[in-house]
C-alpha positions in Angstrom: -0.2 0.0 0.0 2.9 2.3 0.7 1.4 5.1 2.7 3.5 7.2 5.0 2.9 10.4 7.0 6.5 11.6 6.0 5.3 13.2 2.6 6.1 12.7 -1.0 5.1 14.3 -4.4 5.0 17.6 -5.7 3.8 19.4 -2.5 6.7 17.9 -0.4 9.7 16.8 -2.3 9.7 18.4 -5.8 12.1 21.1 -6.5 12.4 23.8 -9.1 10.3 26.7 -10.3 6.9 26.6 -8.8 4.7 28.4 -11.5 5.3 27.6 -15.0 1.9 29.3 -16.2 -0.4 28.0 -18.7 1.1 26.3 -21.8 1.4 28.5 -24.7 -1.4 28.0 -27.1 -3.0 25.2 -25.1 -6.6 25.0 -25.3 -8.5 25.4 -22.1 -10.8 23.2 -20.1 -9.6 20.1 -21.6 -11.1 20.6 -25.0 -8.6 20.0 -27.8 -8.9 22.3 -30.7 -7.4 21.9 -34.2 -4.7 24.4 -34.5 -4.4 26.4 -37.5 -1.7 25.8 -39.9 1.3 27.9 -39.0 3.8 29.4 -41.4 7.4 28.3 -41.3 10.2 30.7 -41.3 12.9 28.3 -42.7 15.7 30.9 -42.3 14.7 30.9 -38.4 14.6 27.3 -38.1 18.0 26.9 -39.8 19.5 29.5 -37.6 18.0 27.8 -34.4 19.5 24.5 -35.6 22.8 26.2 -36.3 23.1 27.7 -32.8 21.9 24.4 -31.2 24.6 22.5 -32.7 27.2 24.9 -31.9 26.1 24.9 -28.2 26.1 21.0 -28.2 29.7 21.0 -30.0 31.1 23.5 -27.5 30.4 21.3 -24.5 33.3 20.9 -22.1 34.8 17.4 -22.3 31.8 16.4 -24.5 29.4 17.1 -21.8 26.7 19.5 -22.2 26.4 22.1 -19.6 23.4 23.9 -18.2 24.4 27.0 -20.0 24.3 25.2 -23.2 21.0 23.6 -22.4 19.6 27.1 -21.9 20.9 28.1 -25.2 18.9 25.3 -26.9 15.8 26.5 -24.8 16.2 30.0 -26.2 16.3 28.6 -29.7 13.1 26.6 -29.1 11.5 29.5 -27.4 11.5 31.7 -30.5 9.6 29.0 -32.6 6.0 28.3 -33.3 4.4 24.9 -33.4 5.2 24.3 -37.0 8.8 25.6 -36.6 9.2 23.3 -33.6 8.2 20.3 -35.8 10.8 21.5 -38.4 13.4 22.0 -35.9 13.0 18.5 -34.3 12.9 17.0 -37.9 16.1 18.7 -38.6 17.8 17.2 -35.8 19.4 13.5 -36.0 18.5 10.8 -33.5 22.0 11.3 -32.1 21.7 14.9 -31.5 18.3 14.6 -29.9 19.6 12.0 -27.6 22.5 14.1 -26.8 20.2 16.9 -25.8 17.5 14.8 -24.0 20.2 12.8 -22.0 21.9 16.0 -21.0 18.8 17.6 -19.7 17.9 14.3 -17.6 21.5 13.7 -16.5 22.4 13.6 -12.7 25.7 14.2 -10.8 29.0 15.7 -11.5 32.5 14.1 -11.5 33.1 11.3 -13.8 29.5 11.4 -14.9 29.8 15.2 -15.9 27.6 18.2 -15.0 24.2 17.9 -13.6 21.3 18.5 -15.9 18.0 20.1 -15.2 15.4 19.1 -12.4 12.2 17.4 -13.4 10.5 20.7 -12.6 12.8 22.8 -14.9 12.4 20.2 -17.7 8.7 20.2 -17.5 8.5 23.9 -17.5 10.2 23.8 -21.0 8.0 20.9 -22.3 4.8 22.3 -21.2 5.6 25.6 -23.3 6.9 23.8 -26.2 5.0 20.4 -26.8 1.3 21.5 -26.7 1.7 23.1 -30.2 3.9 20.4 -31.7 2.7 17.8 -34.1 1.8 14.1 -32.9 4.8 13.0 -35.0 7.1 15.3 -33.1 5.7 14.1 -29.8 6.0 10.4 -30.8 9.8 10.8 -31.6 10.5 12.8 -28.4 8.5 10.4 -26.3 10.8 7.5 -27.3 13.8 9.5 -25.8 12.5 11.3 -22.8 11.5 9.9 -19.5 9.5 13.1 -18.7 6.9 12.4 -21.3 6.8 8.6 -20.5 8.2 8.2 -17.0 10.4 5.3 -15.9 8.3 2.2 -14.4 11.1 -0.1 -13.9 11.6 0.8 -10.3 8.2 -0.6 -9.5 8.5 -4.2 -8.3 5.8 -6.9 -8.4 7.0 -9.4 -5.9 10.2 -9.8 -7.7 8.5 -11.0 -11.0 8.7 -9.2 -14.5 5.4 -8.5 -15.8 6.7 -7.4 -19.1 5.6 -4.0 -18.8 5.5 -1.5 -21.8 3.9 1.7 -23.1 0.8 1.5 -25.3 -0.9 4.4 -27.1 -4.2 4.9 -25.5 -7.1 5.5 -27.7 -9.4 7.1 -24.9 -10.2 10.5 -23.7 -9.6 12.2 -20.3 -13.1 12.0 -19.2 -16.3 9.9 -19.7 -19.3 11.4 -18.1 -17.3 13.6 -16.0 -15.1 12.7 -12.9 -16.4 10.4 -10.1 -14.5 8.9 -7.2 -15.6 5.4 -8.2 -13.7 5.9 -11.5 -10.4 5.3 -10.2 -8.5 2.3 -8.4 -5.0 1.8 -7.3 -2.6 -0.5 -9.3 0.7 -2.0 -8.7 2.3 1.4 -7.7 2.4 1.9 -3.9 0.7 5.3 -4.0 -2.3 4.8 -2.1 -1.7 8.0 -0.5 -2.3 9.8 -3.8 -5.2 7.6 -5.1 -7.1 8.1 -1.7 -6.5 11.7 -2.2 -7.7 11.7 -5.8 -10.9 9.9 -4.8 -11.6 12.5 -1.9 -11.1 15.4 -4.1 -13.3 13.9 -6.8 -16.0 13.4 -4.2 -15.8 16.8 -2.9 -15.5 18.7 -6.1 -14.9 16.8 -9.4 -14.3 20.0 -11.3 -10.9 20.4 -9.6 -9.7 17.4 -11.5 -11.8 18.1 -14.7 -10.0 21.5 -14.8 -6.6 20.1 -14.1 -6.3 18.3 -17.5 -5.9 19.9 -20.8 -6.0 17.7 -24.0 -3.4 19.4 -26.3 -4.9 17.5 -29.4 -1.6 16.0 -30.2 -1.1 13.0 -28.1 0.0 15.0 -25.0 -1.9 16.2 -22.0 -1.0 19.1 -19.6 -1.9 18.4 -16.0 -1.9 21.1 -13.4 -0.7 19.9 -10.0 0.6 22.1 -7.2 4.0 22.6 -5.4 3.9 24.6 -2.1 0.5 26.0 -3.3 1.9 27.1 -6.6 0.6 25.7 -9.8 2.9 23.5 -12.0 2.2 22.4 -15.4 3.3 18.8 -16.3 3.0 17.6 -19.9 2.9 13.9 -20.6 1.6 11.6 -23.4 -1.4 9.6 -23.1 0.4 6.4 -23.3 -0.5 3.8 -20.7 1.6 1.1 -19.0 0.4 -2.3 -19.7 1.7 -5.8 -19.0 2.6 -8.4 -21.5 -1.1 -9.5 -21.8 -2.1 -5.9 -22.5 -3.5 -5.2 -18.8 -3.4 -2.0 -17.1 -1.1 -2.3 -14.1 -1.2 1.2 -12.7 -4.0 3.6 -11.7 -6.9 3.1 -13.8 -10.7 3.6 -14.6 -13.3 0.9 -14.8 -13.9 2.3 -18.3 -10.9 1.6 -20.4 -11.7 4.6 -22.5 -11.5 7.1 -19.6 -8.0 8.4 -18.9 -8.0 10.8 -16.1 -6.8 8.3 -13.4 -3.7 7.2 -15.3 -3.0 11.0 -16.3 -3.2 12.2 -13.0 -0.8 9.5 -11.7 1.5 9.7 -14.6 1.9 13.6 -14.3 3.1 13.1 -10.7 5.3 10.3 -11.7 6.9 12.5 -14.6 7.4 15.4 -12.0 9.1 13.1 -9.4 11.1 11.1 -12.1 9.6 7.8 -12.1 6.6 5.8 -10.9 8.7 4.3 -8.1 9.4 7.8 -6.9 5.8 8.2 -5.9 5.6 5.1 -3.6 4.9 6.2 -0.2 3.6 9.5 1.1 0.9 11.3 3.0 -2.7 11.6 2.0 -2.7 15.1 3.5 0.2 15.9 1.1 -1.7 14.2 -1.9 -4.7 16.5 -1.5 -2.4 19.6 -1.4 -0.8 18.4 -4.5 -4.3 18.2 -6.4 -5.8 21.2 -4.9 -3.2 23.7 -3.8 -4.8 24.2 -0.5 -3.3 23.2 2.8 -4.4 19.9 4.5 -5.2 19.7 8.2 -3.8 16.7 10.2 -5.7 15.4 13.4 -5.1 12.2 15.3 -8.3 10.0 15.0 -8.5 10.1 18.9 -9.1 13.8 18.7 -11.9 13.7 15.9 -15.6 12.8 16.7 -18.1 11.3 14.4 -19.8 14.7 14.3 -16.5 16.5 13.4 -16.0 14.1 10.5 -19.6 14.7 9.3 -19.1 18.4 9.5 -16.1 18.3 7.2 -17.9 16.3 4.7 -20.9 18.5 4.8 -18.8 21.5 4.2 -17.6 19.9 1.1 -14.2 19.1 2.2 -12.1 16.1 1.2 -11.2 13.7 3.9 -8.7 10.9 3.9 -7.0 8.8 6.8 -4.0 6.4 7.4 -4.4 3.1 9.0 -2.1 1.8 11.9 1.5 1.0 11.1 2.4 -2.6 10.6 3.4 -4.3 14.0 7.0 -4.7 14.4 6.6 -8.3 15.2 3.8 -9.5 12.8 4.3 -13.2 13.9 3.1 -12.4 17.5 -0.7 -12.5 18.2 -1.9 -8.7 17.8 -4.8 -8.8 20.3 -5.0 -4.9 20.1 -5.8 -4.6 16.4 -8.9 -6.7 15.7 -9.9 -4.7 12.6 -6.8 -6.1 10.9 -7.6 -9.7 11.7 -10.1 -11.4 9.4 -11.2 -13.8 12.0 -12.5 -11.0 14.3 -13.5 -8.0 12.2 -17.1 -7.2 12.3 -19.4 -4.7 10.8 -22.1 -2.9 12.8 -24.6 -5.9 12.5 -21.7 -7.8 14.0 -21.2 -9.9 10.8 -17.7 -10.7 9.4 -16.5 -8.0 7.1 -15.6 -9.0 3.6 -11.9 -7.7 4.0 -9.9 -6.7 7.0 -8.1 -3.3 7.2 -4.5 -3.0 5.6 -1.7 -1.8 7.7 0.1 1.4 6.6 -2.6 2.2 4.1 -4.6 5.3 3.2 -8.3 5.4 2.9 -11.0 7.8 1.9 -13.8 8.7 4.2 -17.1 8.7 2.3 -19.8 9.0 4.8 -20.7 9.5 8.5 -24.0 8.4 10.0 -24.7 9.9 13.5 -27.7 7.8 14.0 -29.8 8.7 17.1 -28.6 12.2 18.1 -29.0 11.3 21.8 -27.1 7.9 21.4 -23.5 8.4 20.1 -22.9 4.6 20.4 -24.7 4.0 17.0 -22.5 6.5 15.1 -20.8 4.9 12.1 -18.1 6.0 9.6 -17.8 4.6 6.0 -14.4 4.5 4.3 -13.3 3.3 1.0 -10.0 1.5 0.1 -8.2 3.0 -2.9 -7.6 -0.6 -4.3 -11.2 -0.7 -5.4 -13.5 1.7 -7.3 -16.3 1.5 -5.0 -16.5 -1.3 -2.1 -17.2 1.1 0.9 -16.8 -0.5 4.5 -18.9 0.8 7.4 -17.6 0.7 10.9 -18.8 1.7 14.4 -17.3 4.9 15.2 -15.3 3.5 18.3 -13.9 0.7 16.1 -12.9 3.3 13.4 -11.2 5.5 16.0 -9.2 2.5 17.3 -8.5 1.2 13.9 -7.0 4.2 12.2 -4.3 6.8 13.3 -4.5 10.0 11.3 -7.2 12.0 9.6 -6.4 14.6 6.9 -8.9 17.3 5.7 -8.7 19.6 2.8 -11.0 22.4 2.0 -10.7 21.9 -1.8 -11.9 25.2 -2.9 
C-alpha cells in the first residue's frame, strides 16, 4: 500500500520553479482544438539548428552544461508549433539523444555536469509540446522519461510482468469525474489515489479543470508545489503488462484516462513511478488542490467532526495503523486487521480486514440517534477498489485508524 505520513510528491519533495503558467497556445478546459496551419520561417529554423549544434559541440569534455541547455531552450522559445516540428525533424536521433540525455542527467565528477531538475524540464516541455505535431511528440517520447516516466523501479513481488507503454485511444473524461472511476494499481501510491478519490467526491471540477488535452497525443496536467501551480506535460500512453492489462492507476472504463494521467503527471514530475511510492494523503490532497491540508489524530476527531467536514464539501482521508514490528506475534490490540475478528455494525464478518500502513477515503458518516453516540458509524473506501465501501462503528474506526487529513478543496 505504501502510505506514510512523511510526505512525497510535488507538494513535499519536488524542486524547481513553482509556477510555469499555462502552456502557450494550449486549449483550455480540457477541450482539444484543431490548430491553424502556422507558417514556417525556414531561415529562423535553420538559424536555431545552427546555434543549437554550436552549443552542443562547444560542450566541455563532451558534456553538455546547463548553460548550453539554456541556449537550446532559447532557440526553441522563438519558434511556433510548425517551426518546432521542423526543428526536431532537422535534428538527427543522436543529436536529440544528446540533448535529452543532458537534460535528464544527474551528478558531477566522472558523470559530467548535472542536467535540469524534472520541474525545470517540465517547464520547458509544457511550453513547447502542446503546439507540436503528434509525429514530433512520438519521436521525443521515445527518448525522454519526462513524457513517459520510468516504471522499472516498481516491483511486483520480484516478477517481471513484461511492462511496456501502449498508446491509449481514450479521452480524459467519460461522463465527468467520479471517485468510483479510479482504483490503485501496482504502484504503492495509495496516499495519492485516496486523495484523488476524496477530491473527486468533494469537487470533481478540480480534476476536470486540471487536465488539458493538447490534441496531439499530449496532456498538460496542473498540479501544485507549495501551493503554486506547476504544469506537467505527458503523453497519453498507458503502462500495460505483456497481456495488455493496465497495471497502474486506472478507470473501470478503459476509454477514460484521467486516473492514469493524474498518476502519470506526478510520476513524471518526481522522476519515475517508483518515486511516488509512499507518502501522506494530506500531502496528496495539497498536490491536487493547492490548498493546505489539516492533520488530526483519530483519537481527537468525533463522528460529528467528520460529518461536519464532509458537509462543508471538504475532502477527507485517513491512514491506518502502521504494521506491527513483530507481525508473527498475536496482535490482540488490532482486531480490525484480523479477518477472524473483524465485524461490521451488524456484527457480521467484514468482507476484508483493514490493511496496515494504508491510506483510505472517508465517504460518509451516520450519526444515527442524536441522543445516542454509540450507534455512530463511519464509512471508508479502500483505494484498491473503485467502489467497495466499508462501514465501521465509530469506536472501531477511531481505534483502527491513526491519522485524519482534511482539505478544503476550494
